[in-house]
C-alpha positions as a printed Julia matrix, in Angstrom:
106×3 Matrix{Float64}:
 43.98   1.92   -9.74
 43.73   4.78   -7.26
 44.61   7.27  -10.02
 41.62   6.18  -12.07
 39.23   6.82   -9.2
 40.45  10.42   -8.9
 39.58  11.15  -12.55
 35.88  10.49  -12.01
 33.47  13.01  -10.53
 31.14  11.92   -7.77
 27.51  11.65   -8.89
 26.45  13.92   -6.06
 28.71  16.69   -7.37
 27.26  16.31  -10.87
 23.7   16.49   -9.55
 24.51  19.62   -7.52
 25.66  21.4   -10.7
 22.59  20.3   -12.68
 19.95  23.04  -12.96
 16.59  21.36  -13.42
 14.87  24.37  -15.0
 17.68  25.27  -17.41
 19.14  21.89  -18.35
 16.07  19.71  -18.74
 16.31  19.51  -22.55
 20.09  19.09  -22.68
 21.27  15.52  -23.03
 24.6   15.92  -24.86
 27.76  17.86  -24.08
 27.65  19.87  -27.32
 24.14  21.07  -26.45
 25.34  22.41  -23.12
 28.36  24.03  -24.77
 26.14  25.68  -27.41
 23.74  26.96  -24.78
 26.57  28.36  -22.65
 28.09  30.0   -25.72
 24.79  31.67  -26.64
 24.37  32.85  -23.06
 27.9   34.24  -22.92
 27.41  36.11  -26.2
 24.03  37.44  -25.05
 22.27  35.83  -28.01
 19.75  33.45  -26.45
 17.35  33.96  -29.37
 19.66  31.83  -31.52
 20.51  29.02  -29.11
 19.82  26.39  -31.74
 22.39  27.98  -34.07
 25.1   27.81  -31.41
 24.17  24.21  -30.56
 24.49  23.31  -34.25
 27.85  25.05  -34.42
 29.01  23.22  -31.3
 28.05  19.93  -32.89
 29.58  20.49  -36.34
 32.47  22.95  -35.87
 35.83  22.08  -34.31
 35.96  23.34  -30.75
 39.23  25.2   -31.37
 37.54  27.52  -33.86
 34.67  28.22  -31.47
 37.01  28.93  -28.58
 39.22  31.23  -30.67
 36.2   33.21  -31.91
 34.74  33.4   -28.39
 38.02  34.68  -26.97
 38.25  37.24  -29.77
 34.81  38.58  -28.83
 35.73  38.63  -25.12
 38.8   40.75  -25.88
 36.91  43.16  -28.15
 36.03  46.57  -26.78
 32.68  48.36  -27.19
 30.92  45.75  -29.33
 27.32  46.36  -30.44
 26.55  42.76  -31.36
 28.71  40.05  -29.82
 26.91  37.36  -31.82
 27.58  39.08  -35.12
 31.26  39.63  -34.27
 31.55  35.98  -33.21
 30.1   34.75  -36.51
 32.41  37.04  -38.51
 35.5   35.82  -36.66
 34.42  32.19  -36.99
 34.09  32.64  -40.75
 37.54  34.25  -40.89
 39.09  31.37  -38.97
 37.47  28.78  -41.23
 38.64  30.52  -44.42
 42.17  30.87  -43.05
 42.18  27.17  -42.21
 40.92  26.16  -45.65
 43.51  28.42  -47.32
 46.3   26.79  -45.32
 45.04  23.32  -46.23
 44.76  24.15  -49.93
 48.28  25.62  -50.11
 49.77  22.63  -48.28
 48.13  20.22  -50.74
 49.24  22.16  -53.83
 53.02  22.75  -53.77
 52.83  25.18  -56.73
 50.95  27.71  -54.6
 53.73  27.93  -52.04
């Protein structure tokens, strides 16, 4: 039972991390993730787009595209590069799924 207590965060610690001005409209984890993603990409104009992506897109795709943008050098638009890479990852995934379902394509 002691191990279970260690997994939980104290409510005081959670409240210390909560920013009243920034987080007042965020009630779900995916909303916070989408906001943080938009902030990291420097694209706060399109926060709602990143929140929608965080809700509907597998987190692995988002993380891979975000890391790709982080590693890129001299990027004009991080948001545009992120969206391009996300599209590439989704098409690669769908191609892999379609070839695994159809043995003739292998």
